N, C-alpha and C positions, 0 to 999 in steps of 0.2 A: 692679694691685692683684688679687689672686688671685679668682678665682670658683669657685662648684664647680658640681658635676656628680654625677648619680646613680652610683652605682660598680657597677650595671649593664648603664649605657650603656657600660663601658671596655670596649676590646679588648686583651686580655692575650695574646693566642697570639705575641707575641716574645718570643723566651728568651733571653737573654744569661749568666743563671746555669746550671751545670747542674742546683741544685734549690736550692730559695728555704733559708734556714738557721730551723728553725722556733722557734731558743732565742731569736734577733732578733725573731723576729716576736714573739712572747711581752714581750719586755720591751718593745718599744714598743709594746703592747696594754697593760701596766700605767704604762707614762707619760701615753698618753690616758685609760686612767679615774682617774690623778688631775689631770686635768688640761693636761695638758705641751701646748700645740701644735704640733704637726710640722708641718716644712717642705712646700710644696705638692707635691703629684707634676706631671710632666711630661707634655704628651700633645702628636698632633699636631692635625689639624684633624677626622681620621677617627677621632679616637677612641684611635687609637693608644697603650698605654703605653707613653713612652720610658724615666722614672724613677719608680719609685717602686710596685712591688710588693710589697714588704714592709712597707709603709705600710698599702698596702691592704689586705692580709692581717689585718694590724693592728687598723682602722677596723671589719673584719666583724667577727673575732672581738669588738668594742663593741657589735655591733648597731646600729654606724652606717650610714648609707646613702648620706652623701652626703660628696664629698672634695674639696676646693682643689686646684685646678690652674692650669697656668701653660701657657699654649698656647707651642707652640715648633713653627718655619713648617719643618717637614721631611719629605718623602714619600717617597725615594726608598728604597727597601728597604737597600741595601747603606747607606746612608750613616743613615739608624735606627739599625740594629746598632751598628752605628761610634759612636754620639751615646750610645744606650745604655749601651754598653761605658765610654765614656771618660765619662760621670754617677757611674757603679759605681765608677773611680779616685780620683774626687773625696770621694767618699761617706764614710760613718764606717763601710760594711761593704765594705772593697777584694775586689775579685774575685780570687778563689782560682786557684789553677795548676790545675784541672781549670775554671776558668770561660773563662779565657784561649783551654785548648783548645778548648772548647767553640763563640766565638764565631770563631777561626781557621774551624772545622769549618761552621761555617753561611758562612761568607766565601768559603770552598774550595769549593762546592757553589753560589756563584752565581759560579763561573769568575773571581774573583780572583788573583793568583799574591803570591808575597810581597810583591813590590816595593809592590802596592798595601796589599797589609792593614798592613804597616809603617805607610803612611802612612797611613791608613783609623783606627788606632788608637792611633797616636803611639807606634807600639812600632823600638826598632832593627830595621835592615835583618836582617842577620844571626842574633838573636832569633827573628823573624816567618819565616823561612827555616827555620831549625830547626822550630817548633815547626808549619809548615804538613810539612815532610817526616815529623814522627814522627806527625802527623793521618795523611797521605795511608796511612804502614805499617798504623795501628791499621785505618782501615777496609778497604783490602785484605783485613784477616786478616778483617776479621767480614764483608764478601763473599763470601769462601770457604765460610765457616763458615753463612753462611743458604745458600750453593747445597748444601754436603754435605748438608745437613738437608732443603732439597727435595728431592734425590733418596730419603733413606730415608724421612722419612714425608708425602708429597707424591707420590712417585713416577717423578719427572721423569728426563729420563736427564740422564747429564753433559752432554752439550754443550748439551741446554734449560737449566740451571740455572745454568750457568753463564756465559750468553747473559742471562738473566732478572736475575742479580743484578750481571752487568756482572766477573765473574772469572773468574783465569786457568784456562784448561779443569784442565790439570797439576795445578796447583796443588791445586783440588778434588778431583779425582783419587787425592792423595796425601793429603787429607787424611781421605777418606773411613778407607782401608783397614781397615774393620771396624768403627768406633768409631763410625758415626752413633747409633746406637740410645741411646750413652751420655747423648745431649743428653732423648730422652724419658723417660729413666730421670731424670735430672736433675729436669726439673718435676714428676714425680709426686712425688718425695723433695721437692721445693719447697711441693708442694702439701698435702702433708700434713703437712708443719712447719707451713705457715700454719694447716691444723687447728687442731691440737695447740694451739698459742699461742691461738688463739681460743676455743678449749675450758676452757684454762686460767685464764686470766684472766678468762671467764666465770664459774667458781666462784670464783673468789674477789674481785668484786666482789660476787655474789649473797649469801655469807659476810659480804662487810663491810656489803652493807644490812641484811642478819638482824641482826647486832651491833647496826647504829646502831639499828633499829627494835625491839629488846627495850631498849636504853639510855632512846628517848625511854618507852617503859612501864613503866618505872621511874623514872623521873622526873629521871636525871640529865643529860637534855643538852635543850634546848629546839627548838621548834616551827620557830624562826628558824632553828636549827644543822643541824637536818635536811634544812632545805631549803636552806641553803648547802651541805650535800655533794650533794643530790641535781644543783642547779647548775653543782658543781665538773664533777661527772660529767657531763654535759649538755655543756657546753665541752672538754671533754676528747677527748670523740665528736664535736663538733662539728670539733674543731680534725684528727681524725683523718682524717674524712670531707675534709673541703679537700685535708690533704695526699696524700690518694691519687686525689682530682679535678684537682689540680698534676700528680703524675705521671703520669698516665694523659693528661693536655694537652700534655704535653712528649713523652711517646709519639707522638701522634700527627702534634705538628707536623714530627718529623724521622721518623718512618715515609714520608713520598713519598718521601726521598733513599733512592736504594735504586746508586745511580752515584757509581763515586769517580774524585775530579778526575783528571783527567791532573796532569802534572809541569810547574811553570812554568818 
């Protein structure tokens, strides 16, 4: 029989999807709101979540602080990753291509080769080998780009940057080619874009709320309807904050890995 655990006690720093599907979270939240009982999540004895990230998010959106769980006796890190991936494969929201690539990257970072990755994830060896090769290629390029940015933005020499990011020194030289400052320009443009989007949204929300209060003062809508709008807006903002926190956690979980795994 499933037991309950406080959601705040759970450890959710194991990511086997490239991102959460927020539309799926909202669908699950609506089911919970209407009394539908979802299957228990799966955790290990260390309270590490193996399966159920979307359900946890959905329960929290409904301000529910406890969730049912089943215990799975897995402690080895690579087995945890594999179990979480396999659970998704058999679930109602199967992994996307980028999710599988993400899991392959996690296992490569733990020095697994194409054969063991195939065995752990239940994939044909040819597919696992191809995925591993693609991930290595992408990670090698990313390492070169990070090293190039370290030269232009942090003042490192090319050999220092190449060593720090485990990148090929000659490829770093080629990547530089006078283009390094474009990265900084791109970030500044992104920040300006975010500021503009938030300002526009803030103005739209202000206009909507002003109209809402005017309708209430004119007697066109009730107190309950006004409160429904406030509650809906608050829930949307909470969802936005939770999404940001999730992306930030994913970044910090992956940021500790800078080395590119060697070929199997």
